[in-house]
SEDOLO-174614 format. One record per residue (C-alpha): x, y, z. Coordinates in steps of 0.001 Angstrom, whole numbers, plus 500000, padded with zeros to 6 digits. Each point is the difference from the previous one (the first is absolute). Example, Ala and Ser with C-alpha at 12.3 -4.5 7.8 and 13.67 -1.06 7.14 Angstrom:
2
     c1     c2     c3
 512300 495500 507800
 501370 503440 499340
//
This chain:
799
     c1     c2     c3
 767901 680622 638847
 498945 497049 497801
 503549 498634 500263
 499911 500173 503795
 496620 498201 500065
 501389 497254 497818
 502922 499451 502373
 497636 499740 502995
 497831 497423 498266
 503108 497942 499091
 501172 500057 503606
 496567 498785 501199
 499396 497214 497484
 503526 498571 499699
 499907 498061 503342
 496501 498711 499226
 501081 498736 496563
 502991 498188 501489
 497775 498371 502651
 497517 498924 497348
 502777 498435 497891
 501208 498124 503084
 496578 498652 501039
 498544 499246 496578
 501958 496736 499386
 499073 498767 503456
 496321 500561 499407
 499681 498401 496569
 502761 497351 499925
 499690 498188 503331
 497120 497733 501068
 498077 501499 502868
 499395 498012 503202
 498989 500824 503506
 503474 501028 501081
 501974 502820 498313
 503427 501364 499367
 499640 503610 500832
 502312 502431 498328
 500845 503203 501654
 497236 502698 499585
 496760 501336 501410
 498249 497705 502514
 496591 501234 498790
 500811 499032 496448
 501165 496572 501163
 496806 499425 501955
 497902 500936 496978
 501889 497635 497765
 499601 497157 502472
 496249 500404 500039
 499800 499974 496183
 502095 496844 499838
 497818 498221 502480
 496968 500738 497901
 501524 499118 496589
 502266 496990 500716
 499262 496637 501476
 502145 498940 502945
 502599 497235 499576
 502539 500610 502728
 500957 502614 502510
 502845 501699 497995
 499752 502560 497173
 503154 499804 497838
 501369 502350 497381
 503286 501371 498823
 501771 502611 502029
 502220 502671 498482
 502961 501904 501325
 502079 502663 498279
 503632 499191 499313
 502847 502113 501194
 497898 501361 502918
 502302 501780 502414
 497741 501612 502645
 500995 500408 503635
 497600 497234 501161
 499015 496633 498534
 497365 500257 497313
 496621 498374 500608
 499350 497469 497306
 496531 498769 501159
 497973 498410 502762
 498785 496440 500636
 496630 499505 501657
 497672 497058 500587
 496303 500080 500865
 500767 497625 502880
 501682 502887 501742
 497443 501461 502452
 502340 502796 500848
 501542 498274 502970
 503657 499122 500229
 499569 496219 499781
 500901 499797 496272
 503596 500042 498901
 501107 500664 496403
 502992 498080 498645
 501882 500830 496745
 502397 497656 498190
 501575 499755 496547
 502309 502191 497884
 501551 502659 502210
 497703 499343 502961
 501580 501327 503183
 502800 501806 498154
 498532 502011 497183
 496341 499788 501038
 498853 500111 503655
 496383 499455 501190
 498414 501330 503137
 498651 496793 501536
 497151 501903 501685
 498784 502375 497319
 501190 498098 496899
 501808 503058 498560
 502826 499101 497593
 502954 502399 499697
 502955 500013 497598
 503152 500355 502068
 502559 500390 497179
 500416 501907 496795
 498762 497832 497116
 501280 499819 496407
 497639 498605 497407
 502861 499235 497636
 501434 497645 502623
 496667 498343 500974
 496671 501000 498582
 497634 498118 502378
 499995 498068 503228
 497800 497006 500871
 498981 499782 503648
 497698 497842 502122
 497609 501453 502604
 498277 498115 502837
 497844 500920 502993
 500617 497923 503153
 498762 500057 503569
 502370 502107 502057
 499718 497731 503017
 500077 496571 498396
 501721 500870 496674
 497407 497869 498285
 499147 501160 496506
 496574 501498 499734
 500008 499687 496210
 502230 498273 497466
 503000 502078 498779
 499673 501842 496712
 502473 501579 497569
 499997 503530 498660
 502403 502065 497867
 501611 503309 500660
 501054 501685 496772
 502670 502670 499876
 498674 502907 497995
 502504 501417 497493
 501310 503521 499914
 502179 501430 497240
 503364 499408 501555
 501910 498353 497068
 501284 501759 496923
 499946 498246 496587
 503197 498175 498992
 501399 498941 496614
 501436 496609 500824
 501494 499339 496530
 501438 503447 499433
 502016 501623 498614
 498807 499005 496531
 501660 499825 496581
 498033 500002 496780
 500549 500427 496272
 497880 501346 497202
 500862 500404 496299
 500865 503468 498886
 497602 501859 497722
 497054 498236 501690
 496485 501507 499765
 498282 501587 502998
 498533 497450 502383
 502515 497237 499301
 500248 497691 502983
 503271 500318 501880
 499637 498065 503259
 497813 499550 503093
 500971 500668 503613
 498352 498672 503142
 499899 501411 503530
 498678 498250 503110
 498397 501469 503157
 499988 498029 503248
 496746 501672 501165
 496613 498265 499790
 498794 500121 496392
 496409 499241 501092
 499468 502559 502722
 500173 503580 498921
 502322 501532 497425
 503236 499342 501817
 501163 497593 497310
 498410 501639 496983
 502916 501140 497850
 500230 502591 497276
 503119 500301 497748
 501496 503135 498507
 503253 501175 498323
 502176 502394 501928
 502829 500126 497424
 500046 498917 496359
 497380 502210 498458
 499117 500783 497298
 501660 496904 498512
 498046 497363 501888
 496658 499598 501790
 498586 497493 502493
 496521 498613 500537
 498939 501123 503569
 498444 496703 501012
 501745 497351 497835
 503511 501523 500214
 500643 499352 496292
 502644 502323 498597
 499580 501143 496399
 501723 502374 497619
 498587 503502 500014
 501993 501583 497172
 500278 498704 496406
 503241 499373 498069
 502423 499994 502895
 503422 499645 498332
 502635 497736 501580
 502738 501845 498186
 498887 503203 501799
 499472 498472 503469
 500263 496339 500802
 499128 499702 503715
 497269 501561 502172
 499693 500067 503810
 496372 499861 501179
 498792 500319 503640
 496668 498300 500831
 497943 500746 503144
 497378 497728 501595
 497670 501737 502558
 497363 498336 502196
 496658 501406 501238
 499040 500159 496340
 502536 502715 499426
 498250 502465 502315
 501744 502369 502308
 501348 498352 503100
 500800 496715 498290
 503394 498362 500228
 502156 499564 496882
 503012 498068 498680
 502158 500522 496915
 502125 497949 497633
 502134 500681 496957
 499646 498579 496511
 502958 500209 497594
 498600 499910 496478
 502385 499360 497104
 499081 500633 496379
 500994 497058 497800
 501305 500614 496506
 498025 499698 496785
 501381 500502 496520
 498861 503577 499538
 503292 501433 498696
 501606 499304 496607
 503781 499545 499570
 501900 503140 499091
 503492 500246 498506
 502354 502214 501956
 501198 501542 496723
 498651 499986 496503
 503359 499497 498226
 502825 497592 500828
 503477 499911 498403
 502236 496926 499960
 503244 499096 498215
 501291 496518 499290
 503112 498505 498421
 499369 498150 496791
 501728 496839 501286
 497715 499618 503005
 498934 496395 500644
 496473 498952 499192
 497659 500170 502975
 502126 502559 501836
 498047 502906 501612
 500820 503431 498580
 497705 502149 502182
 496983 500267 502293
 496805 502020 499854
 497680 500581 502955
 496257 500647 500137
 498919 501041 503499
 496645 498912 501417
 498547 501534 503166
 498220 496751 500756
 501657 497171 501879
 500232 496202 499780
 498304 498303 497090
 498365 503267 498952
 503429 501532 499333
 501246 497246 497695
 500620 501092 496434
 501043 498349 496772
 502195 501638 497377
 499906 499632 496238
 501494 501627 496914
 497079 501206 497908
 501783 502114 497388
 503465 500694 498626
 502604 498930 497499
 501552 497457 502348
 497023 497919 501066
 501678 496835 498721
 503457 500997 501291
 499094 500796 503621
 497615 498647 502604
 498776 501236 503376
 499254 497844 503040
 498704 500773 503503
 502136 499698 503108
 497736 498235 502505
 501780 501586 502980
 500266 503650 498953
 497272 500139 497331
 502532 501530 497588
 499964 499449 496273
 503292 498411 498889
 500973 500565 496352
 502093 497174 498520
 501601 499242 496626
 498300 497309 497925
 502088 500153 496810
 503642 500945 499293
 500702 503698 499552
 502165 501448 497240
 501267 503531 500253
 500902 500062 496332
 496443 499052 499015
 497845 501999 502472
 501235 502434 502612
 496823 500809 501990
 496496 498735 500799
 496827 501660 501288
 497459 497989 501987
 496660 500739 501624
 499519 498055 503245
 496626 499540 501676
 499371 499156 503676
 496563 498592 500933
 498500 498700 503239
 499701 496249 500217
 496901 499998 502238
 497346 502554 499001
 496900 500895 502069
 497062 500543 497615
 498421 502517 502412
 502716 502519 499242
 500319 499572 496246
 497989 503136 499506
 502871 501944 501511
 502178 499287 496978
 502273 497240 498625
 502246 498347 502556
 503121 500282 497851
 502698 502469 499019
 502629 500273 497258
 503552 501326 499730
 502522 500412 497183
 503357 498196 500138
 502931 501028 497774
 502887 497513 499695
 503334 500970 498484
 502309 497250 498703
 503686 500665 500579
 502804 498645 497849
 502147 497134 501319
 503039 498272 498619
 498437 496873 498531
 501748 496836 498881
 500214 499087 496328
 496898 498636 498296
 500238 497093 497573
 498011 500092 496818
 498339 496716 500975
 499346 498397 503395
 501332 496678 498653
 501913 498833 496941
 499805 496750 498028
 502894 499131 497662
 500467 497004 497692
 503305 498596 498745
 500933 496852 498104
 502200 497607 501833
 502613 500105 497263
 500325 503806 500218
 503550 501257 499684
 501962 501332 502927
 499739 503827 500439
 496928 500118 497786
 497263 502462 501104
 496922 498181 501252
 497932 503021 501123
 499966 503482 501509
 498432 501775 503014
 499411 503754 500249
 499424 502331 502947
 499855 503737 500646
 500162 502407 502933
 496491 501473 500563
 501409 503072 501764
 500355 503329 498258
 503777 499802 500308
 499975 496679 498073
 503178 498337 501273
 501801 497482 497714
 499363 496323 500710
 502456 497122 500330
 498886 496371 499660
 501360 496888 501705
 499036 496405 500675
 499303 498805 503532
 502493 497141 500106
 498030 498269 502748
 497536 499177 497224
 502734 499027 497507
 502451 497969 502036
 501479 498283 496940
 500507 503371 498255
 498357 498860 496793
 498940 503533 499011
 501506 503490 499795
 498405 503413 499592
 501248 503226 498513
 500005 502555 502817
 499144 502873 497654
 497236 498731 497694
 498713 496928 501901
 500693 497438 497268
 500219 496444 501333
 502569 497696 498424
 500825 496305 500322
 503114 499182 502023
 499990 496167 499959
 498360 497402 497736
 496411 499017 500744
 498444 496557 500044
 496237 499780 499937
 500088 496393 501121
 501861 501060 503173
 498030 503135 500842
 497150 501339 497941
 499408 503213 502008
 502372 502546 501538
 498668 502674 502372
 502291 502920 500700
 499531 503428 501586
 501198 503186 498315
 500955 502923 502253
 499723 503623 498846
 501922 502613 502031
 500122 503768 499688
 503528 501221 499394
 499448 503176 502052
 498426 498249 502981
 500956 496385 500455
 497351 499520 502673
 497275 500269 497351
 499796 496454 498682
 497306 498057 498161
 499774 496334 499128
 498132 498114 497322
 499688 496223 499432
 501049 498636 496612
 498913 496517 498907
 502124 498419 497242
 498556 497034 498120
 502440 497721 498187
 498608 498862 496653
 500694 496511 498702
 502200 499003 497097
 500462 496470 498673
 503281 499093 501702
 499148 496618 501558
 499630 496642 498214
 497117 497705 500935
 500677 496807 501933
 498153 497100 501558
 497857 501004 502946
 501569 497185 502042
 502435 497153 499651
 497761 497485 498281
 500633 496240 500081
 497677 497902 497909
 499131 496328 500607
 499327 497603 497138
 498275 496668 500577
 501500 496971 498372
 496540 498958 498932
 499186 503427 498591
 498315 500468 496625
 501165 502037 497011
 498767 503616 500039
 499528 499908 503752
 500680 503341 501742
 502943 499458 502284
 500215 503512 501552
 498563 503501 499599
 502537 502730 500716
 499635 503777 500291
 502446 502851 499645
 500472 503344 501748
 501608 503238 498964
 501169 502693 502440
 499124 502655 497464
 496511 501509 499897
 498880 500775 496441
 496947 502167 499530
 498109 497334 498015
 500991 497155 502282
 502303 497059 499457
 500009 497814 496893
 502547 497176 499892
 501293 497915 497107
 501264 496455 500707
 502270 497942 497761
 502512 497164 500152
 503649 500394 499222
 500680 499797 496260
 501904 496766 500409
 497099 498498 501959
 497142 501035 497768
 499644 496400 498821
 500162 498544 503496
 498829 496356 499705
 498622 499854 503541
 498256 503253 500791
 498261 502956 498428
 498555 503303 501282
 496680 501803 499553
 499211 503618 500955
 496718 500543 501815
 497669 502976 499764
 500710 501022 503594
 503648 500700 499179
 501143 496638 501440
 501790 497071 498306
 499035 496321 499922
 502658 497264 499713
 498744 496893 498123
 501465 496496 499518
 500420 498899 496388
 499910 496274 500665
 499516 497424 502722
 502232 497314 501406
 502346 502104 502095
 502097 497915 502364
 501921 501008 503097
 502590 497331 499333
 500820 501423 496611
 499968 503678 501012
 498770 501371 503263
 500253 503792 499372
 499498 502153 496872
 501055 503667 499683
 497938 502232 497717
 501377 503554 499350
 497250 502556 499140
 500491 503527 498639
 497632 502661 501498
 499693 503373 498227
 497897 503090 500870
 498301 502474 497695
 502008 503077 501031
 501989 502333 497864
 502604 498736 499644
 498843 496507 501004
 501826 498191 502802
 500353 496228 500275
 501525 497355 502235
 500424 496233 499962
 498654 497894 502853
 500438 496261 500329
 497171 497737 501032
 500936 496775 501810
 497766 497036 499090
 500260 496966 502253
 498665 496566 498978
 497973 498415 502818
 498044 496908 500711
 496300 500742 500245
 496868 498141 500909
 497312 499140 497525
 498283 503296 500922
 503092 501988 499084
 501063 500707 503580
 503781 500216 500420
 501362 497367 502386
 503760 499866 499505
 502472 501895 497875
 503247 498141 500916
 501549 497178 497982
 500937 498176 503213
 496364 499407 500657
 500225 496920 497745
 502328 498176 502372
 497976 500732 503123
 497766 497229 501375
 496463 500246 498934
 497934 501949 502469
 503049 501418 501856
 500534 503672 499346
 503097 502107 500501
 498517 501586 503112
 499542 496611 501596
 503631 499053 499291
 501222 503243 501584
 497925 499319 503100
 501422 496455 500311
 503549 501294 499645
 499428 502655 502664
 498712 497379 502450
 503108 497831 499440
 502319 502946 500659
 498099 500875 503166
 500341 496456 501313
 503760 500011 499349
 500413 503270 501918
 498094 498574 502990
 502204 496875 500064
 503208 502046 499903
 498819 502201 502857
 499014 496983 502087
 503421 498322 499552
 501815 503206 500860
 498059 500435 503221
 500659 496418 501077
 503707 500392 499402
 500142 503099 502181
 498196 498225 502833
 502565 497131 500054
 503009 502308 500395
 501351 500247 503630
 499555 503233 501914
 503572 499867 501411
 502599 501684 497840
 503108 498048 499148
 503164 500873 501849
 501788 501202 496895
 497086 502291 499148
 499560 501456 503488
 501579 503422 500239
 498686 500665 503489
 501192 498969 503444
 498486 496787 501271
 499435 501110 503546
 497409 502719 500271
 499521 500160 503769
 502070 498637 502927
 500066 500287 503827
 503756 500276 500692
 501193 503139 501657
 502228 501991 497770
 498194 503188 499112
 500680 501917 503124
 497799 500699 502987
 497705 502309 498110
 499611 497666 497024
 496929 497978 500988
 498978 499158 496437
 501396 497164 497934
 502085 501130 497052
 501184 498739 496702
 503485 498498 500026
 500674 501885 496824
 500231 503182 502022
 503362 498771 501344
 501368 500302 496518
 500183 503793 500641
 498755 501505 496730
 501682 503291 500880
 503421 498395 499908
 499690 497988 496810
 500794 502678 497462
 501828 502502 502147
 502411 500500 502844
 498714 500894 503450
 502769 501397 502269
 500136 499381 503680
 498295 502471 502191
 502189 499754 503084
 503304 500933 498315
 500859 501767 496833
 501626 497510 497592
 503423 500896 498800
 499680 498173 496684
 497314 500038 497381
 499134 496536 498695
 498521 499018 496750
 496361 498910 500138
 499735 496273 500488
 497934 497775 497818
 496493 499124 501011
 499450 496821 501950
 498759 496976 498232
 496428 499004 500726
 499553 497465 502758
 498924 496614 498781
 496831 498455 501299
 500078 497542 502865
 503174 501396 501715
 500073 499702 503783
 499433 503337 501669
 502825 499672 502531
 502486 499019 497326
 498817 502853 497796
 500493 502559 502751
 503431 498694 500868
 501098 500169 496383
 498752 503536 499690
 501667 500978 503278
 503333 498545 498901
 499773 501794 496671
 499190 503248 501734
 502890 499673 502439
 502490 499414 497231
 498504 502432 497506
 501488 503481 500432
 497083 501577 498127
 497297 498454 502220
 497958 502469 502036
 500343 500016 503793
 496512 498678 500518
 498060 496953 498927
 497067 501539 498244
 498578 503449 499595
 496475 498720 500505
 500762 497700 502975
 502741 501608 502021
 498578 503399 499552
 497892 499152 503058
 502912 498860 502169
 501956 502801 501572
 497600 502777 498909
 500508 502892 502369
 503224 498515 501392
 503176 502066 500097
 501991 496828 499196
 498569 499683 496528
 500005 496627 498222
 502236 497230 501246
 499531 497739 497023
 503092 498693 498229
 498192 499933 496682
 501321 502340 497357
 503190 500431 502002
 502805 501536 498036
 502506 497532 501463
 500163 496741 501927
 499900 499801 503778
 503763 499589 500179
 500624 503187 498041
 497505 502143 501895
 500794 501934 503163
 497256 499691 502587
 501726 501907 502779
 497494 502751 499742
 497396 497649 501491
 501705 500380 503402
 499225 503724 499876
 496251 499353 499752
 499647 498932 503629
 499833 496861 502115
 497008 498667 498087
 502177 499536 496884
 503127 498776 501854
 499245 496335 499442
 499310 500637 496340
 503358 501697 499644
 501783 497042 501594
 498318 497599 497582
 501055 501979 496948
 503550 500485 501274
 500833 496262 500028
 502042 498401 497242
 498790 498238 496931
 500663 496582 501417
 498059 500719 503187
 497057 501247 497959
 499875 496852 497935
 500181 497871 503126
//
């Protein structure tokens, strides 16, 4: 019964509350005047309100303006009444006409021009347009004259909850470090609602999680997502799918809602130490492995990723800490074990190492969980390999005197096979290092002997290479350098350092030093050189010169007297004996040439030749040579000039007896045939083909073979051409060896392509009287006349 009473009271008061909400803004927000905008409602209530307004407000104009309201999305069968316009000038007659203009006037909003009622004709959407500004005016219906100035008013579209919240930026992706504490910020989402956020709760949103609990939580009003569980482990689960809901009407029942998804990924932190996959590793390696070569890999796995999974390896214990090393592979994070020092199976056959793997980047927050490192044991077994021989020393230095005897032993090298089998060794010399074959070696014991004599002064050092080879395996070879130093013996006599020539001034004084000479010795004594100088025994009492040894191992030559003269003696020879201090001592005799010269008063040498006395004063030898050279040059120029003049005076025409050519080079007489349009050399008529040989006739086969005739004599210069041709023609007619044509070069043109061949009488084998030309009659009428001419007698031909 109480519940039923409550429902009845709600049904009674709900329309009154809605009416009060609609009228309250109009009463308190708009200025009150004599005229009113009358919303729909009770006429009694409107009359009462009008009376109160008249008492409380002073009158300014005849309109009362306020805001009108209309619900959006209204879809009733008839237009909805928005409000009513009324002016106090309206006495109730029909003379006043209401006019409405502005946004949507006449289309959306229609006014009854008599009553002033405004109706909404269409369904309105606040999200499209929230308010409309219109202008109202009262005019005389008959004259259309305005009774009052026009005034504006606003019709607001009241919101209803017709839009659900939307997540414009969704779906979302966020990250949060693993092992985070509860309440760690993850991300923030935002939803929007197109409804009016001012009016009602249509746009009041409340957020909640539909999926993703109990790992995450969201603030209902701020939409901030936080962690809800502590110590979420990425290695257990890395990605979470969370569904967020936004509901309007403050989250109450009947509100609209929208959802979005948030993909949350846990980022890695270094919360896991490295761990070896096995605690013991076994590796084997040959003893001859190269230094730096990898022999094995160890792996410490880390559940973390990226920088947090990087580890460094180190050998912390073991008997091979100085023999092996471990490095980290940057790509695979493996520990690579390499050889640092040579291995020897015969010395040590196995090693045991303790390898440690530790994280490079450590997070102090997780140190309490234990050390971020792990260890493993590595056992390495060295296997035997066939090794090359090993010399007792990496290098050898031998010394031998240069006068050592041939085949004498100068040193010895030794080597052994380090393998257990211990193969015998054979020694040899690499002849590329001993091209002159100065040394030999005993293949069995390695003793080096001298093969050729040595000379320290030629080569002080000899560098050879000794090769040791196993007899059982010739591929196992070792080499060692041997340096041989040749020691000095006193086998070279001293001599002057250079060819000295001393100069003595004629005006020199007794005791004057003429020259200081030095000596050299190719030998190299340990205590240095010490030379002894002396004159030949027969020249000890030399009247002109004497010698004096200096402290610096040099020798001074001194003059015993003055008054030397070039005219008396120009050159003096002084033999000097030079001895060293070796054992046994070596000596040699060198001769010093002393030349007497003319000097100035300051002792400067000017001339050392005796001919200088006969030269004019002030004219030196160089000047005389220059004068002589100039004279010779002038003579050469004169000879050339005369020769050129003589050549210019000679005529350009060659004498007849010297001319071996034909005089006439070009002529205009016909004689070369119709096709010969170029002038030709007369010499071509001499027929070079017929000079040294016999050319038979081509028209008949000769019955007799003739001896080759002698070559024709050259034609003298200046002979008349006609006479020359006639002579040659007569010779050809009477010469049985002459060819049947004039010239190969000339008459080769005439008759080319003709069946008659050549008609020339040159080189005919017989004279005209002896030849039978009857065959010409058989060649046709064109050759009939020619046959008659050749058939006449000798007398007729001459006539």
